[in-house]
N, C-alpha and C positions, 0 to 999 in steps of 0.2 A: 215938632216931632217926627209927622212925617219924613222930613229931608234928613234928619238925623239917622232914622233907619235906613235910609236910601245910602247914606254915607258909610252907617256900620258895615250894609251889605254889599256895596261896592267893594271896600275894605277888606272884607271878608273875602269875596271873589277874587281878588286881586291878591292875597295872601296864596291862596288855594294854588292861582296859576303862577305865582314866582316859587312856590315849592314844587309845584309838578315839572315847572319848565327843565330842570336837568334829566327828568325822566321821562321826557318826550325823545332825547335823542341817545344813540349808542354810536359807538365808533367800531369800523370794520378795519381789522388789521389786514397786511399783506397776504400773510400765510394761515388764515383762517377763513372759516364759513361762521356766518353768524343765522342761525334759526330763530324766528320770531313765532312767537305762540301768542295764541289769543283762545282762553276759556280753555286752557291744557291743550290745544291741537295747533301743528304748525301749520302757520297760513302761507309763509314762505321763507326762502332760504335766500340771503345774500352774499356775495362771494367778493363784490368789488370793491375795495379799500374807500375808505370815506366816511363822512359823517352819515349818518342814516336819522330820517323820524320815525318813531313810533307812537302810540296813544298810551299815553301814562296811565298807571294803574290797571290798564284794563289789558295789555301786552307786555309780553317778556322776551328776554332773549338768552341763548345760550352760545357761548362760541366753541366753535370745533376747529381743531386745529388740522391743516393741510399738509404740516409737514410730514417727513416721513421717519416714523418712528423705528426704533432697535427694540426687538424684544430677545433677549437670550434665555432660550429655554433651557429647562433642567436635563440632565442627561437621563435617557431611557434604555431599557434593555429591550433588543430585538432578537428574532430568531432568524436564521438563515433557512433555503431551502433544503440544507442537508444538516439540519438540528444542531446547527452551532449557534453560540450565544454570542453577541456583539454589543457593545455599549453604543449608543449614537448621541452624540452632543451637536446641537443645534442652535443657530441664530438666524430671526427672522425680520426682515424689512418689510414694512407695510405701512401703508395710510389709507385715509378715508377718501372713497371717491364718490359716495352716494349719504350724503348728511340725513337726508330723510331717514333712510332706512336703519342707518347706523344710530338715530335718535329711538326710532321705532322698536329696534329688536334688542338694543344695548343700553339706551337709555344716554347715549354719548359717554359712556363710563368705560374708560382705558383698560383696567383690569379684567373685564367682562370680556372685551375683546381678544385680550389675551390667551383667557381659558379657551376662546374658541378656535383662537389660531393654534395654540399647543395641540387642540385634539384632532385639527385638521392634519397638521403637520406630523403629528406620532401616527395619523394613521396612513399618511401617503409614505411614510418610510419604513413602517410596518410593510405594508404591502410590497413596496418595490425591493425590500431587501429579503422578504420571505419568499420571493421569486428569483431569487441566485442563490448560487452556491457562495460559500464564504470565499472562494477564490476569485468569482464572479465579481463579489462585491468589493475587494480590494482592489480589482482592475478597473472595475468603473465610478471608483471613489474619484471626487472633484467634480467637475463640472457637469459631465454625465448625468452623475447620480442627483446631483442638486438640481439639476432643470426637471429631470423627470418628478421629483418630491416636488419643486414649486407649481407646475402644470397640473398634479393632481390634489394639490391642497387648494388652489385657487377653485376647484371644481364644487367644494365643500364650503368656502367661505365668502359666495358672491353673495348670497342672500342677507346677508349683516351690513353691506353697503361699505366693506374694507375689501381691498386688493393685497395680495402678497406678492411682493415686487421682487424676493429672492427670499430662497430657504437655502441656507449654506450649512452643509455639514463641517465644522471646525474641527470636529473629532470623531472616528469611528474605532473604536478601540476593541481589545478583546478583554474581557473578563478575566481579573487576577489570578484566578484559579486554574485557568488552562492557557494563561500567556506564555510558559516556559515551554511545554510541548508545542506550541505552534510554531513558537521563535525557532525552536529547536529544529523542528522540521522545515522550518523555511531556511536556516542555515545549512541542512544537509543537501538539499537542493541546491541552492547556490553553489556548494561544494562539489557537488556532481556536475553541475553544468561547468566551474571552472575547471575541474579535472579532464571534462572532455575537450575544452579549450585547448590545456597544456598537452593532451594525446594527439589533438590535433597539428598543432603548433610544432610538435617533435617529429611528427611525422611527416611534414611539410618540411622542416628543417633535413631529415634524413633525405629526403626526395632532392632536395638542393645541393645537398653534399655529394650527394651519388653522382648527380648530373654535372656538377663541378668537377669532382674527381676523374669521370670519364672523359669529359673534354680536356681536361691538364693530361690525360694519359694519352690523347690521340695529339694533342699536339706536341708533347714528349717525343712522340713514333715518328711523327711528321719531320720532326727536327732532327732527331738522329737519322731518320733515312737520307734526307737533304744532306746531314753534314757525311754521312759515308759516301752520297753521290760526291759532295765536293773532293773528298779527300781520294776516293778513286779518280776522278777526274785531275786532281792536282799530280797524283803519281804517274799516271799516264802519261800526263805533259812532261812531267821531270823526265820520266825515261825517254821520252821522244825526243826532248832535248838534248840529254846526254848522250843519246845514242848519234845524234846529227853533229853532235861535237867531236865525238871521236871514233868517227867511219872510217877512218884511214890508219895504216899501221903507225905511220909517224905520231897521229895524235894519240893514239892507243900507249904508244910508247911511254909519250910524254906526261900521261895521265898516269901510267904505272910509276913514272918517276916521281912524280908530286906525291903521291901515293904513301910511296915508301920513305919519302922526307918527312911527311906529317906522321908516319907509325915510329922513324928514327926519333923525332924530336919527343913525341909523349913516352917514348921509352926512356930518354936519357933526363927526363924529369925529375927532381927529387935529390935527395942526397945520394943515392948510389948510382954512379958514373960508369961502372962496369958493363959491358954489353957483348954476350957471348952469341956470336952468330955462325950458322952455317956458311961454308965456302961459297955455297951456288944458292944462297937465299939472294932475293932482290935488294935487302939491305946491305949486304956485303958487297954484291956488285956495284952499288952506290959509291960505298966507301972507297973501292978499290977505283972506280971511275969507269969500270967497264960499260 
């Protein structure tokens, strides 16, 4: 009888061990933390991948992702320093850095983490934009404004065991009721800038034309003066050569004879061959052989 009881007890213990064996191990994946609880309190956190051992029925585990999370926040209204309304639409990249704090403060529940992140980011965006005018906000939008919001957000969120890696303002728009007025003002400003550029361009073009016209006038005047000098020099040289060619009575008489023949030839050109000459004219003397 005693042996039977021992066999039953051994079998029962073996069954318990067999059933408890799967509860004695847990697996840690590459991108996660695993918090081990005992009597509702974290006793240690494992983040190295592999199969780990825990006490069955006494210890429990909770898996916490180490991956980067994306949270697309709802758009919210903010007021600039000059009392202009704007709509900010943000998204946030965040991850868990301290799983113990994350469990203790937020119970490792992601929606709760998003609530804290949303509050911290909204306050940071509101503080940043309320310190700037609308024109300054438009000028600073992008990396500069996102960096300032990220830094301030992390100052409020570190106690929850999470860190905001990046807060990006994906849209910073105007409310529908005053978009038209702002766009009209922006268009007017751009038109004024364009008009000033056009005026400057026309003024510069006129200066270039005036300088070019002046340069052309100077070059033309210099060319005309050089041409007049060359013509005068040529005429002087012509007169010098002519004078040297007919500087004797014989040469002068021959020159007058040739001139008379040329004049006679030109006079007899055309259909009219009648020529009336004075007896003492050079042409008459040529014809009479005098």
